[in-house]
C-alpha positions in Angstrom: -11.1 27.3 -20.6 -12.6 23.9 -21.2 -9.2 22.2 -21.2 -8.3 24.0 -18.0 -11.5 22.9 -16.2 -11.0 19.4 -17.5 -7.4 19.3 -16.1 -8.5 20.8 -12.8 -11.4 18.3 -12.5 -9.1 15.3 -13.2 -6.4 16.5 -10.8 -8.8 17.1 -8.0 -10.6 13.9 -8.5 -7.7 11.5 -9.2 -7.6 8.5 -7.0 -4.7 7.5 -4.8 -4.4 4.3 -6.8 -4.0 6.2 -10.1 -1.3 8.3 -8.5 0.4 5.2 -7.2 0.2 3.6 -10.7 1.8 6.7 -12.3 4.4 6.8 -9.6 5.4 3.3 -10.4 5.0 3.6 -14.2 7.3 6.7 -14.3 9.7 5.1 -11.7 9.5 8.3 -9.6 9.9 6.4 -6.3 7.8 8.9 -4.3 7.3 7.5 -0.8 3.8 6.1 -0.4 3.1 8.2 2.7 4.2 11.4 0.9 2.2 10.5 -2.1 -0.9 10.0 0.0 -0.3 13.5 1.6 0.1 14.9 -1.9 -3.2 13.3 -3.0 -5.0 14.7 0.0 -3.6 18.2 -0.9 -4.6 17.9 -4.6 -8.2 16.9 -3.6 -8.8 19.3 -0.8 -6.3 22.1 -0.9 -6.1 22.8 -4.7 -6.0 26.6 -4.4 -3.1 26.6 -2.0 -0.8 24.2 -3.8 -1.6 25.0 -7.5 -1.0 28.1 -9.5 -4.3 28.3 -11.3 -3.1 30.4 -14.2 -0.3 28.0 -15.2 -1.7 24.8 -13.6 1.7 24.3 -12.0 2.7 23.5 -8.4 3.5 26.2 -5.9 6.9 24.9 -5.0 7.4 26.7 -1.7 4.0 25.8 -0.3 4.3 22.2 -1.4 7.8 21.9 0.2 6.4 23.2 3.4 3.2 21.1 3.5 5.0 17.9 2.6 8.2 18.6 4.4 10.3 17.9 1.3 13.1 19.8 -0.5 12.7 18.7 -4.1 9.4 18.9 -5.8 10.6 17.8 -9.3 9.0 14.3 -9.0 5.7 15.9 -8.2 6.1 18.2 -11.2 6.7 15.2 -13.4 3.7 13.5 -12.0 1.5 16.5 -12.6 2.9 17.0 -16.1 2.2 13.3 -17.0 -1.4 13.7 -15.9 -1.9 17.0 -17.8 -0.3 15.4 -20.9 -2.6 12.4 -20.7 -5.6 14.6 -20.4 -4.7 16.9 -23.3 -3.7 14.2 -25.7 -6.6 11.9 -24.9 -9.2 14.6 -25.5 
């Protein structure tokens, strides 16, 4: 439960600059406007876009809220953040 709470805290409190840095580092090429929208959703609409039991994105909801078809880049972004949290603790 401690790891889950730590991951949730990190994801809901991550800065837009941190997301932009990970986007660039991982060469995901997520549009900056869409990345900002995603950041806003992570910070303010967690329950609606994340499956809390698996800490994974709810694809259908994310597609609708961001008006995108492919959420794989966002999955990769979330996975990178979770991996960093788990292996740094």
